[in-house]
N, C-alpha and C positions, 0 to 999 in steps of 0.2 A: 393398437395394443398399448401404446404408451399412454394415450388419452384415457383408456379404460383403467390402466394401473393408477394414473394420477387421480382419477375420480374415485376409485375404490380406496386409495390411500388417504386422500384428504377429505373426501365427501363434499367437495366444493368445486363447482364447474369453473370457477375463476382460475383455478390452478392450470387448467388446460389452456386458457387464454394467455396466461403468463408464460407458459411453455412456448406457445406459438410466437409470442412477442420476442422471446429470447432467440428463437430460431431466425426470426426476421432480422434482428439486430446482427446476428452472426453473418447472415447472408449479405446484408447491406455493407458490413465492414469489408467483406471479401470483394464486393463489387467496387467499393471506393478505393481499395488498395490495389486493385488490378490496373495495370497501365493501359492507356489508350493505344489501340493497335492501328488506328487510321494512319495510312501513309507508310507503315512498316511492312516489309516483306514477311509473309507468314510461312514461307516454305522453309525447308531444312537448310541451315547455313552450311557453307563449304567446309568449315571446321568439323562439323558433326558428320559430314559425309566421309571425310578422311578417316576419322576414328572408326566408323562402321566398316570401311573398306579394309582396314588392317586386321579386323577380327574374323 
């Protein structure tokens, strides 16, 4: 739907490619900013368990 709207609005297929490149840049930024989880416990921390138990 977005690609169709871009094509109809601009009349140029390159606008779809630019849109996809922007989405890739946003995704890559998210991946690069996410911390490495190797060696870290991925379970619920004890502090979070205590808060949940109080409610």
